C-alpha positions in Angstrom: 15.3 20.0 18.4 15.6 22.6 21.2 18.8 24.6 20.9 20.0 23.1 24.2 19.4 19.5 23.0 17.3 16.9 24.7 17.3 15.7 28.3 17.1 11.9 28.8 13.4 12.2 29.6 12.7 14.3 26.6 14.4 12.0 24.2 12.9 8.9 25.7 9.4 10.4 25.2 10.3 11.5 21.6 11.7 8.1 20.6 9.1 6.0 22.4 11.7 4.2 24.6 12.2 4.1 28.3 14.8 6.2 30.2 16.3 2.9 31.3 16.8 1.9 27.7 18.7 5.2 27.0 20.8 4.6 30.1 21.6 1.1 29.0 22.6 2.3 25.5 24.8 4.9 27.1 26.5 2.2 29.3 27.1 0.0 26.3 28.6 2.8 24.3 25.9 2.6 21.7 24.5 6.1 22.2 26.7 8.0 24.5 25.0 11.1 26.1 26.9 14.3 26.5 27.1 15.8 30.0 25.8 19.3 30.8 27.6 21.5 33.3 25.3 20.1 36.0 26.3 16.5 35.1 22.9 15.6 33.6 22.7 13.7 30.3 22.1 15.7 27.2 21.5 14.5 23.6 22.3 16.7 20.6 21.8 16.1 16.9 24.6 13.5 16.5 23.2 11.4 19.4 19.6 11.6 18.1 20.7 10.4 14.7 22.7 7.5 16.2 19.7 6.5 18.4 17.5 6.5 15.3 20.0 4.2 13.5 20.2 1.8 16.5 16.4 1.5 16.8 16.1 0.8 13.0 18.5 -2.1 13.3 16.8 -3.3 16.5 13.7 -3.7 14.4 15.4 -6.5 12.5 16.1 -8.4 15.7 19.8 -7.7 15.6 21.5 -8.0 19.0 22.8 -4.8 20.5 26.4 -6.2 20.6 26.2 -6.8 16.8 24.8 -3.3 16.2 27.6 -1.8 18.1 30.3 -3.8 16.3 28.7 -3.0 12.9 28.4 0.8 13.6 31.9 1.1 15.0 33.5 -0.8 12.1 35.5 1.7 10.0 34.0 0.0 6.9 30.4 0.5 8.1 28.2 1.8 5.2 25.1 3.3 6.7 23.3 3.6 3.3 24.1 0.0 2.4 22.9 -1.2 5.8 19.6 0.8 5.5 19.0 -0.6 2.0 19.3 -4.1 3.4 16.9 -3.1 6.2 14.5 -1.7 3.6 14.6 -4.9 1.7 13.7 -6.9 4.8 10.8 -4.6 5.5 9.5 -4.9 2.0 9.7 -8.7 2.3 7.7 -8.5 5.5 5.0 -6.4 3.7 4.9 -8.8 0.8 4.5 -11.7 3.3 1.6 -10.0 5.0 -0.1 -9.4 1.7 0.4 -13.0 0.7 -1.1 -14.2 4.0 -4.1 -11.9 3.6 -4.6 -13.2 0.0 -4.3 -16.8 1.2 -6.9 -16.4 3.9 -9.3 -14.6 1.5 -8.9 -17.4 -1.1 -9.5 -20.1 1.5 -12.6 -18.4 2.7 -13.9 -18.0 -0.9 -13.2 -21.7 -1.5 -15.2 -22.7 1.7 -18.0 -20.5 0.5 -18.3 -22.3 -2.8 -15.7 -20.3 -4.8 -12.9 -21.7 -7.0 -10.6 -24.3 -5.4 -7.1 -23.3 -4.6 -4.2 -25.0 -6.3 -1.9 -26.9 -3.9 1.0 -24.6 -4.8 -1.1 -21.6 -3.8 -1.9 -23.1 -0.4 1.7 -23.3 0.6 3.2 -20.3 -1.1 2.3 -17.9 1.7 3.8 -20.2 4.4 7.1 -20.3 2.5 7.1 -16.5 2.1 6.4 -16.3 5.8 9.5 -18.3 6.6 11.6 -16.1 4.2 10.3 -12.9 5.8 11.0 -14.0 9.3 14.5 -15.1 8.4 15.1 -11.8 6.6 13.9 -9.9 9.6 16.0 -11.8 12.1 19.2 -12.6 10.1 18.9 -11.0 6.7 21.2 -8.0 7.3 23.9 -10.2 8.7 23.6 -12.9 6.1 23.8 -10.4 3.2 26.7 -8.6 4.9 28.7 -11.9 5.3 27.8 -13.9 2.2 26.3 -11.3 -0.2 23.0 -10.6 -1.7 23.4 -13.3 -4.4 23.7 -16.1 -1.8 20.7 -14.8 0.2 18.5 -14.4 -2.8 19.5 -17.9 -4.1 18.5 -19.4 -0.8 15.1 -17.5 -0.8 14.5 -18.7 -4.4 15.3 -22.2 -3.4 12.6 -22.1 -0.7 10.0 -20.6 -3.0 10.8 -23.2 -5.7 10.1 -26.2 -3.3 7.2 -28.5 -4.3 4.6 -29.3 -1.7 6.2 -32.7 -1.2 9.7 -31.3 -0.8 8.4 -28.6 1.6 6.7 -31.2 3.8 9.9 -33.3 3.7 12.0 -30.4 4.9 9.6 -29.6 7.8 9.6 -33.2 8.8 13.4 -33.3 8.8 13.5 -30.3 11.1 11.0 -31.9 13.5 13.0 -35.2 13.5 16.2 -33.2 14.4 14.5 -31.8 17.4 13.0 -35.2 18.4 16.4 -36.9 18.2 18.2 -34.1 20.0 15.8 -34.2 22.9 16.2 -38.0 23.0 20.0 -37.7 23.1 20.3 -34.7 25.5 19.8 -36.6 28.8 22.7 -38.9 27.9 25.1 -36.0 27.9 27.0 -37.7 25.1 26.9 -35.7 21.8 28.6 -38.7 20.0 25.8 -41.1 20.8 23.8 -42.6 17.9 20.8 -40.3 18.4 22.9 -37.2 18.6 24.9 -38.1 15.5 21.7 -38.9 13.5 20.4 -35.5 14.6 23.6 -33.8 13.3 23.4 -35.7 10.0 19.7 -34.7 9.5 20.5 -31.1 10.5 23.1 -31.1 7.6 20.4 -32.4 5.2 18.0 -29.7 6.5 20.6 -27.0 5.8 21.2 -28.2 2.3 17.5 -27.6 1.5 18.1 -23.9 2.0 21.7 -23.3 1.0 22.6 -22.8 -2.6 23.6 -25.9 -4.6 27.2 -27.0 -3.6 27.4 -24.5 -0.7 27.3 -27.1 2.0 30.4 -28.6 3.5 31.1 -30.1 6.8 33.5 -27.2 7.6 30.7 -24.7 6.9 28.2 -26.8 8.9 30.5 -26.9 12.0 31.2 -23.2 11.7 27.5 -22.4 11.6 27.0 -24.6 14.7 29.5 -22.5 16.6 27.1 -19.6 16.0 24.3 -21.5 17.7 26.1 -20.9 20.9 27.8 -17.5 20.2 24.8 -15.7 18.7 22.0 -15.1 21.3 19.3 -15.4 18.6 20.3 -18.9 17.7 21.0 -19.9 21.3 17.5 -18.7 22.3 15.9 -20.7 19.5 17.5 -24.0 20.5 17.4 -23.3 24.3 13.6 -23.1 23.9 13.7 -26.8 23.0 15.5 -27.6 26.2 18.1 -26.1 28.5 21.6 -26.9 27.1 20.2 -27.8 23.7 22.3 -25.2 21.8 25.6 -26.4 23.1 24.7 -30.0 22.8 23.7 -29.6 19.2 26.9 -27.7 18.5 29.0 -30.5 20.0 27.1 -33.2 18.2 27.6 -31.4 14.9 31.3 -30.8 15.6 31.7 -34.5 16.2 29.8 -35.4 13.1 31.7 -33.0 10.9 35.1 -34.2 12.3 34.5 -37.7 10.8 
């Protein structure tokens, strides 16, 4: 680093981000620039290190607001957070390796090679789901519920038979179908909405550890579908208003 630190343009070039991004991080209080005598932004070692941390956590898909809360928490443990991030990256690498192997074996089979066992055909897809979940939510899940719960959930997915895997995917598709059917009514207590909520609970139980499901936990998770921008974006992609409607349907179902 130059003895005088970095200007905003210099750091943007070094980090591979835009000047606008650095300005935004400054405004959010994520990476606050120092001010030189002429009023220009300057970044010294502490700010460079903090930017590095922010960008690492952004790679997991974590929202900026969550990164700020985490890093400003007095109990924040940088090493523990980075270990979780490393675990997520290793899971992604393993998933890519599995997908490559799956494609290679499929090609070999089509070219007269040995047939693939049914379990082999679907293992890579299950690992893909785990890797995506780890990248998007892994750090938060492990921070909130612990490594044991997260690992148990991943093991549950990998242990699913082909029949069970297909059933779980069909359940998820049916939740979406029922929700889209109920949404125009505006009534989260209607029969279709309540069936969607019930099936959503069944879908959750396929991934959660044995005995972990409760209606209280289900309703609490549904609140996150509105509060967390990642979940909201996922359900809003189904239809505008879907996240809040599903939350309300689940709340009504769990109150019974």
